[in-house]
C-alpha positions as CSV (number, residue, x, y, z in Angstrom):
1,M,1.4,-67.9,31.9
2,L,-0.4,-65.4,34.2
3,Y,2.6,-62.8,33.3
4,L,2.3,-63.3,29.5
5,I,-1.6,-62.5,29.6
6,G,-0.7,-59.4,31.6
7,F,2.3,-58.3,29.0
8,F,-0.2,-59.0,26.3
9,L,-2.9,-57.2,27.4
10,L,-0.6,-54.0,28.6
11,F,0.8,-54.2,24.8
12,V,-3.0,-54.1,23.3
13,V,-3.5,-51.1,25.6
14,V,-0.2,-49.3,24.6
15,L,-1.0,-49.9,21.0
16,L,-4.6,-48.7,21.0
17,I,-3.4,-45.6,23.1
18,I,-0.8,-45.1,20.1
19,I,-3.2,-45.7,17.5
20,I,-5.6,-43.1,18.8
21,L,-3.0,-40.3,19.3
22,V,-1.6,-40.9,15.6
23,F,-5.0,-41.1,14.0
24,K,-6.9,-39.0,15.9
25,K,-8.4,-36.1,13.5
26,S,-7.2,-32.9,14.3
27,K,-10.0,-30.2,15.4
28,P,-10.3,-27.6,13.0
29,Q,-8.3,-24.6,14.3
30,S,-10.4,-21.4,14.5
31,C,-8.8,-18.6,12.7
32,E,-9.8,-15.0,13.0
33,L,-10.3,-13.4,9.6
34,T,-8.7,-10.0,9.7
35,E,-9.4,-7.2,6.9
36,K,-6.1,-6.3,5.2
37,S,-6.1,-2.6,5.8
38,K,-4.5,-0.4,3.3
39,P,-1.4,1.3,4.4
40,V,-2.3,4.7,5.8
41,L,-1.1,7.1,3.2
42,T,0.7,10.3,4.1
43,L,2.0,12.9,1.9
44,E,5.5,12.0,2.3
45,S,4.5,8.1,1.5
46,I,2.8,9.4,-1.6
47,I,5.8,11.4,-2.7
48,K,8.4,8.7,-1.9
49,I,6.1,6.5,-4.2
50,L,6.4,8.7,-7.0
51,K,10.2,9.1,-6.5
52,N,10.6,5.2,-6.4
53,E,7.8,3.7,-8.7
54,K,9.0,3.2,-12.3
55,N,6.7,0.1,-13.3
56,D,2.8,0.6,-12.1
57,K,1.3,3.2,-14.2
58,D,-2.0,2.9,-12.5
59,K,-0.6,3.1,-9.2
60,V,0.9,6.4,-9.9
61,N,-2.1,7.9,-11.8
62,S,-4.4,7.0,-8.7
63,L,-2.2,9.1,-6.6
64,V,-3.8,12.4,-8.1
65,E,-7.0,11.5,-7.0
66,E,-5.7,10.6,-3.5
67,M,-3.9,13.7,-3.2
68,A,-6.9,16.0,-4.3
69,K,-9.3,14.3,-2.1
70,K,-7.1,13.5,1.3
71,F,-4.7,16.3,1.2
72,P,-5.8,19.9,0.4
73,F,-3.5,22.6,0.2
74,P,-2.9,24.5,3.5
75,E,-3.6,28.1,3.9
76,N,0.2,29.0,4.7
77,E,2.4,28.7,1.6
78,K,5.1,27.6,3.5
79,E,3.2,24.8,4.5
80,A,2.5,23.7,1.2
81,N,6.1,22.6,0.3
82,K,5.2,19.3,0.4
83,H,2.2,19.6,-2.0
84,F,4.6,21.3,-4.4
85,E,6.8,18.4,-4.3
86,F,4.0,16.2,-5.2
87,V,3.4,18.2,-8.3
88,Y,7.1,18.6,-9.2
89,F,7.8,14.7,-8.8
90,Y,4.3,13.6,-10.5
91,A,5.4,15.6,-13.3
92,K,9.1,14.4,-13.3
93,N,7.8,10.6,-13.2
94,P,8.1,9.0,-16.7
95,L,4.9,7.1,-16.3
96,P,2.2,9.8,-16.3
97,T,1.8,10.9,-20.0
98,A,1.5,14.5,-21.0
99,K,-2.3,14.2,-20.8
100,K,-2.5,12.8,-17.3
101,I,0.2,15.7,-16.1
102,V,-2.0,18.2,-17.7
103,E,-4.9,16.8,-15.9
104,M,-3.3,16.8,-12.7
105,Q,-2.7,20.4,-13.0
106,K,-6.1,21.2,-13.7
107,I,-7.5,19.1,-10.9
108,L,-5.3,20.5,-8.2
109,S,-5.4,24.2,-9.6
110,Y,-9.4,23.9,-9.6
111,A,-9.3,22.4,-6.0
112,N,-6.5,25.2,-4.6
113,P,-7.0,28.3,-7.2
114,K,-4.9,30.2,-4.5
115,Y,-1.9,27.9,-5.5
116,A,-2.6,27.7,-9.3
117,K,0.1,29.7,-10.5
118,Q,2.8,28.1,-8.1
119,I,1.2,24.4,-9.3
120,E,1.9,25.2,-12.7
121,D,5.3,26.5,-12.0
122,F,6.4,23.0,-10.3
123,Q,4.6,21.3,-13.0
124,M,6.7,22.9,-15.4
125,R,10.0,22.2,-13.3
126,G,8.7,18.6,-13.3
127,V,8.5,18.5,-16.9
128,E,11.7,20.1,-17.5
129,A,13.6,17.7,-15.1
130,R,12.0,14.8,-17.0
131,K,13.6,15.6,-20.1
132,K,17.1,15.7,-19.0
């Protein structure tokens, strides 16, 4: 009879432990909030966006402001080739309107008067390539 009482008490203790483990409220986990940082734009990534982007008009149009603010034309004309590629691919992309292309040319020519003629030339090349 004493054995039965011992087994019963052991059963009750094991049952309580299982109940405590199963129904134990989980502690709220601490989570660190991190800011989603924008991907760092480089001149190459901007050109890549212009080459590939065919759906997001606002994204393409916002690239002109990024270009004018963050990537001034260098003094050496040979180093400015990437900048001219931007002008060409912006004008070639089907999303910007003619008004936006002219606005891009004015913004960049005003910011870089030394390269105004080359900017206009690359813009015209891009517009011609767009027609084909």
